[in-house]
KEKE-3310 file (N, C-alpha, C; in steps of 0.2 Angstrom, whole numbers, plus 5000, padded with zeros to 4 digits):
npx = (4505:4509:4502:4509:4521:4532:4536:4548:4554:4570:4583:4593:4605:4607:4610:4622:4630:4633:4624:4613:4611:4620:4613:4600:4582:4576:4566:4568:4564:4566:4573:4575:4584:4577:4573:4564:4551:4541:4529:4534:4527:4522:4534:4537:4527:4527:4541:4547:4554:4549:4555:4555:4563:4567:4576:4591:4601:4617:4626:4636:4644:4658:4668:4669:4655:4643:4635:4621:4620:4611:4606:4601:4601:4610:4624:4626:4637:4649:4646:4643:4636:4622:4617:4609:4614:4612:4612:4615:4610:4599:4589:4573:4566:4568:4564:4564:4561:4563:4574:4591:4594:4582:4583:4594:4590:4582:4590:4604:4617:4617:4622:4636:4640:4651:4663:4666:4658:4657:4652:4643:4649:4646:4650:4655:4650:4640:4623:4609:4593:4577:4561:4544:4530:4513)
npy = (3962:3965:3956:3944:3945:3937:3940:3937:3932:3937:3931:3938:3930:3925:3936:3940:3929:3932:3927:3933:3940:3954:3969:3965:3969:3976:3977:3985:3984:3993:3998:4014:4028:4043:4060:4070:4082:4080:4077:4069:4057:4054:4050:4039:4030:4027:4025:4019:4020:4015:4011:4010:4006:4005:3998:3995:3981:3982:3976:3971:3980:3987:3990:3991:3989:3980:3985:3986:3990:4000:4004:4019:4028:4032:4039:4040:4042:4040:4029:4030:4028:4033:4030:4021:4017:4004:3998:3981:3975:3983:3979:3973:3966:3959:3959:3951:3958:3959:3949:3949:3946:3950:3964:3967:3968:3979:3990:3995:3997:3988:3976:3978:3978:3974:3967:3979:3995:4011:4024:4039:4053:4066:4083:4091:4105:4105:4107:4098:4094:4092:4086:4088:4079:4081)
npz = (5937:5950:5958:5955:5962:5973:5988:6000:6016:6023:6032:6045:6047:6035:6028:6035:6031:6018:6008:6002:5987:5980:5974:5974:5976:5991:6006:6021:6038:6053:6069:6074:6081:6090:6091:6099:6105:6119:6131:6146:6149:6137:6130:6138:6135:6121:6115:6104:6087:6073:6057:6039:6025:6008:5994:5985:5989:5994:6001:6017:6028:6039:6053:6067:6070:6062:6047:6037:6020:6010:5994:5987:5976:5961:5954:5937:5928:5936:5943:5957:5973:5982:5999:6012:6029:6039:6056:6059:6071:6074:6065:6061:6052:6035:6019:6003:5988:5974:5965:5962:5948:5941:5944:5937:5924:5925:5930:5925:5931:5941:5936:5937:5950:5961:5973:5980:5983:5978:5988:5989:5997:6009:6011:6026:6027:6018:6015:6019:6013:6019:6015:6019:6016:6015)
capx = (4512:4510:4500:4514:4527:4532:4540:4550:4558:4577:4585:4599:4610:4608:4614:4629:4634:4634:4620:4609:4615:4620:4608:4593:4578:4574:4563:4570:4561:4571:4571:4579:4584:4574:4574:4557:4549:4535:4528:4537:4522:4522:4541:4537:4522:4529:4548:4550:4553:4550:4557:4555:4567:4568:4582:4595:4605:4624:4631:4637:4651:4659:4673:4666:4648:4641:4630:4618:4621:4605:4607:4595:4602:4617:4627:4627:4643:4654:4644:4644:4629:4619:4615:4607:4618:4608:4616:4611:4606:4593:4585:4568:4564:4571:4560:4566:4555:4565:4580:4597:4593:4577:4585:4599:4586:4579:4595:4611:4622:4617:4627:4643:4641:4656:4665:4666:4654:4658:4647:4644:4651:4643:4654:4652:4646:4634:4616:4604:4586:4572:4554:4539:4524:4507)
capy = (3960:3965:3950:3939:3946:3933:3943:3932:3935:3935:3931:3941:3926:3924:3942:3940:3924:3934:3923:3938:3943:3961:3971:3963:3974:3973:3981:3983:3987:3993:4003:4020:4033:4049:4066:4073:4085:4078:4076:4063:4051:4052:4046:4032:4026:4025:4027:4016:4023:4010:4014:4005:4008:4000:4000:3989:3978:3983:3972:3972:3983:3990:3987:3990:3987:3978:3989:3984:3995:4000:4009:4023:4031:4031:4044:4035:4043:4038:4023:4032:4026:4036:4024:4021:4012:4002:3993:3974:3974:3987:3977:3969:3962:3961:3956:3951:3960:3957:3946:3953:3945:3954:3971:3968:3970:3986:3995:3993:3998:3982:3971:3979:3977:3969:3967:3986:4000:4018:4028:4046:4056:4073:4087:4094:4111:4104:4107:4092:4097:4087:4088:4085:4078:4081)
capz = (5939:5958:5960:5954:5966:5979:5993:6005:6022:6022:6039:6046:6046:6027:6026:6037:6028:6011:6004:5998:5981:5980:5969:5976:5979:5997:6011:6028:6044:6058:6074:6074:6087:6088:6095:6099:6111:6121:6139:6149:6149:6129:6129:6141:6132:6114:6113:6098:6081:6068:6050:6034:6020:6003:5990:5982:5994:5992:6006:6024:6029:6045:6057:6074:6070:6055:6044:6030:6015:6006:5989:5986:5970:5958:5949:5932:5925:5940:5947:5964:5976:5988:6002:6020:6032:6045:6060:6059:6077:6074:6060:6063:6046:6029:6014:5996:5984:5967:5965:5958:5941:5939:5945:5932:5918:5926:5932:5922:5936:5946:5933:5938:5957:5963:5980:5983:5980:5980:5991:5989:6003:6009:6014:6032:6026:6013:6018:6017:6014:6020:6012:6022:6012:6019)
cpx = (4512:4507:4504:4520:4526:4538:4542:4554:4565:4580:4592:4605:4612:4612:4621:4633:4636:4630:4615:4613:4615:4616:4601:4589:4575:4570:4565:4566:4566:4570:4577:4579:4580:4575:4568:4556:4542:4535:4531:4533:4522:4529:4540:4532:4524:4536:4550:4549:4554:4550:4556:4558:4567:4573:4586:4600:4612:4629:4631:4644:4652:4664:4671:4659:4646:4635:4627:4618:4615:4605:4601:4595:4609:4618:4629:4634:4649:4652:4645:4637:4628:4616:4613:4611:4614:4611:4612:4607:4600:4587:4580:4566:4567:4566:4563:4560:4557:4572:4585:4595:4587:4579:4590:4596:4583:4584:4602:4616:4623:4622:4634:4645:4646:4657:4664:4661:4656:4652:4648:4645:4648:4648:4651:4648:4640:4628:4612:4597:4582:4565:4549:4533:4518:4502)
cpy = (3960:3959:3944:3939:3941:3936:3938:3935:3932:3936:3935:3937:3925:3930:3942:3935:3926:3930:3927:3941:3951:3963:3969:3968:3972:3979:3980:3987:3987:3998:4008:4024:4039:4054:4070:4077:4083:4078:4069:4057:4049:4048:4039:4027:4023:4028:4024:4020:4018:4013:4008:4009:4003:4003:3994:3987:3978:3979:3974:3975:3985:3986:3986:3987:3985:3982:3986:3990:3995:4005:4012:4026:4030:4037:4040:4036:4040:4032:4024:4031:4031:4030:4025:4016:4010:3997:3987:3973:3978:3984:3972:3964:3964:3956:3957:3953:3957:3954:3950:3952:3949:3962:3972:3970:3977:3991:3992:3993:3991:3976:3972:3979:3972:3969:3974:3990:4006:4022:4035:4049:4064:4077:4090:4100:4110:4103:4102:4095:4091:4090:4084:4085:4077:4077)
cpz = (5947:5961:5960:5958:5972:5983:5998:6010:6021:6030:6039:6045:6039:6025:6028:6034:6021:6006:6000:5993:5981:5974:5969:5978:5985:6001:6018:6033:6050:6063:6074:6080:6085:6093:6094:6105:6113:6129:6140:6148:6141:6128:6132:6138:6125:6112:6107:6092:6076:6061:6045:6028:6014:5998:5988:5988:5991:5996:6013:6025:6037:6049:6064:6074:6063:6053:6037:6026:6010:6001:5987:5979:5968:5954:5943:5929:5929:5944:5955:5967:5982:5992:6010:6023:6039:6049:6060:6065:6078:6069:6063:6058:6040:6024:6007:5992:5976:5968:5961:5950:5938:5939:5939:5925:5919:5927:5930:5927:5941:5943:5935:5946:5959:5971:5983:5979:5982:5982:5991:5996:6003:6013:6021:6031:6021:6017:6015:6018:6015:6018:6016:6017:6016:6016)
residu = (MET:ALA:GLU:ASP:LEU:GLU:VAL:ARG:HIS:VAL:GLY:ILE:ASP:GLU:ILE:GLU:LYS:GLY:GLU:LEU:PRO:LYS:GLY:SER:PHE:ILE:ILE:VAL:ARG:TRP:MET:ASP:ALA:SER:ASP:THR:ARG:ALA:ARG:LEU:VAL:ASP:HIS:GLU:GLU:SER:PRO:ASP:VAL:ASN:CYS:LYS:ASP:TRP:GLY:LEU:TYR:LEU:GLY:VAL:SER:GLY:ARG:LYS:ARG:LYS:LEU:LEU:ILE:LEU:GLY:LYS:ASP:VAL:VAL:GLU:LEU:HIS:ASN:VAL:TRP:GLY:ALA:THR:ARG:ILE:PRO:LEU:GLU:LEU:ILE:GLU:ASP:VAL:ARG:LEU:VAL:LEU:PRO:ARG:GLU:ALA:MET:MET:ARG:LEU:ILE:ALA:GLU:VAL:ARG:VAL:LEU:GLY:ARG:ARG:VAL:ALA:LEU:ARG:ARG:TYR:LYS:VAL:GLN:GLU:GLU:ARG:VAL:SER:VAL:ARG:ILE:LEU)
# end
């Protein structure tokens, strides 16, 4: 099956125009900020932090700055999504892996994606745990 996948590049203009269907499975390469301790020469030599995220395209949102909303998980009972928000100007590449039609067969919640998606909100005092895999 992996051999049959036809991954294609998606332009930022296609995303801004709303031509990429919500619910499509995408991979996004983007530049992120970082906070690290190193010698000054190390900061100067390689300041870039390249990230790659994948998930369901949930649309573009934002008042001051346009953000690509990338769905990571969903609470089935309430149809509330966990998502990553990536500023469009930081995106270097977007690849369409599976179109919305294929994802609708795999994930039922994709069928009901409309104009608005409820995103899960974290409380300020809620502790977020990160796991490092060696």
